[in-house]
C-alpha positions as CSV (number, residue, x, y, z in Angstrom):
1,M,-5.5,-98.6,-7.4
2,A,-5.5,-95.6,-10.0
3,F,-4.4,-96.4,-13.2
4,T,-2.8,-93.9,-15.6
5,R,-4.0,-93.3,-19.5
6,Q,-0.2,-93.2,-20.2
7,G,0.6,-96.1,-18.3
8,I,-2.2,-98.1,-20.1
9,A,-1.2,-97.0,-23.6
10,Q,2.8,-98.4,-22.7
11,I,1.7,-101.8,-22.4
12,L,-1.3,-102.2,-25.1
13,S,1.8,-100.7,-27.3
14,M,4.0,-103.3,-26.6
15,G,1.2,-106.7,-27.3
16,T,-2.0,-107.6,-25.8
17,A,-3.4,-107.1,-22.6
18,R,-6.9,-108.1,-20.8
19,V,-8.1,-105.0,-19.6
20,T,-11.6,-104.7,-17.2
21,F,-13.3,-101.6,-16.7
22,T,-17.0,-101.2,-15.6
23,K,-19.0,-99.3,-19.0
24,L,-21.3,-96.5,-18.6
25,N,-24.4,-98.6,-17.7
26,G,-22.9,-100.0,-14.8
27,S,-22.0,-103.4,-16.2
28,E,-18.2,-105.1,-16.0
29,R,-16.3,-105.9,-19.0
30,I,-13.0,-107.7,-20.0
31,M,-11.2,-106.8,-23.1
32,N,-8.5,-108.1,-24.9
33,C,-6.0,-105.2,-26.5
34,T,-3.7,-103.5,-27.8
35,I,-2.8,-100.5,-29.9
36,A,0.6,-102.1,-30.9
37,P,0.5,-101.6,-34.9
38,H,2.2,-105.1,-36.0
39,L,-0.9,-106.7,-34.0
40,I,-3.6,-104.5,-35.8
41,P,-4.7,-105.9,-39.8
42,E,-3.2,-102.9,-41.6
43,E,-6.5,-102.0,-43.6
44,K,-7.6,-101.0,-39.6
45,R,-4.8,-99.3,-38.6
46,P,-5.7,-95.9,-38.1
47,S,-4.0,-93.1,-40.1
48,Y,-1.8,-91.1,-36.9
49,L,-0.1,-94.8,-35.6
50,G,2.7,-95.4,-37.3
51,Q,4.5,-98.7,-37.7
52,S,6.5,-98.6,-34.9
53,G,3.2,-97.1,-32.8
54,E,4.5,-93.5,-32.6
55,M,1.4,-91.1,-33.1
56,L,1.8,-89.1,-37.1
57,T,-0.3,-86.5,-35.6
58,E,-1.8,-84.4,-32.4
59,V,-4.5,-86.9,-31.0
60,P,-6.8,-85.4,-27.7
61,V,-5.4,-86.6,-24.3
62,S,-8.8,-87.1,-22.5
63,D,-9.6,-90.0,-19.8
64,Q,-11.0,-92.3,-22.8
65,L,-8.4,-94.5,-24.8
66,R,-9.3,-95.5,-28.0
67,V,-8.0,-99.1,-28.7
68,F,-8.2,-102.4,-30.9
69,D,-10.4,-105.0,-29.8
70,T,-8.3,-108.5,-30.5
71,D,-11.6,-110.7,-30.1
72,L,-13.9,-108.5,-31.9
73,E,-11.7,-106.9,-34.4
74,E,-12.8,-104.0,-33.8
75,W,-12.1,-100.2,-32.7
76,R,-13.3,-99.5,-29.4
77,S,-13.1,-97.4,-26.2
78,F,-12.5,-97.1,-22.3
79,R,-12.9,-94.9,-20.0
80,V,-9.4,-94.9,-17.9
81,S,-10.6,-93.8,-14.5
82,T,-12.6,-97.3,-14.5
83,V,-9.8,-99.7,-15.2
84,K,-10.0,-102.2,-12.9
85,E,-7.2,-104.2,-14.0
86,V,-5.2,-105.0,-17.0
87,S,-3.1,-108.1,-17.2
88,V,-0.9,-108.7,-20.2
89,T,-1.6,-111.0,-22.5
90,Q,1.4,-113.6,-22.4
91,E,1.7,-116.5,-25.3
92,N,1.5,-119.5,-25.3
93,D,0.5,-119.0,-21.7
94,S,-2.8,-119.5,-20.5
95,A,-2.4,-117.2,-17.2
96,P,-1.7,-113.6,-18.1
97,S,0.7,-111.9,-16.2
98,Q,-0.6,-108.7,-13.5
99,I,0.7,-105.3,-14.3
100,L,-0.1,-102.8,-11.4
101,L,0.5,-99.0,-12.6
102,G,0.3,-96.1,-10.8
């Protein structure tokens, strides 16, 4: 299954998700993350992201996606081409929903 940058970004703009991907060193990483402005502390929101998640300036399109790691409360990035799974995290629900993107 091939994931798209736009598809993952759309999911993350609406809430949090658990993303499984392969790091550059070959190890697997599972990260809980978001790009939804209301879930990111105001002091950590990037200047190009508006209150409703709209891009205020042009952001370069690449294979990398910059996301806010909700566990570490820091910005991280991953290569979309290495994503293995994206699961939407539902509050008050211990089992995440599986999301399949094309």
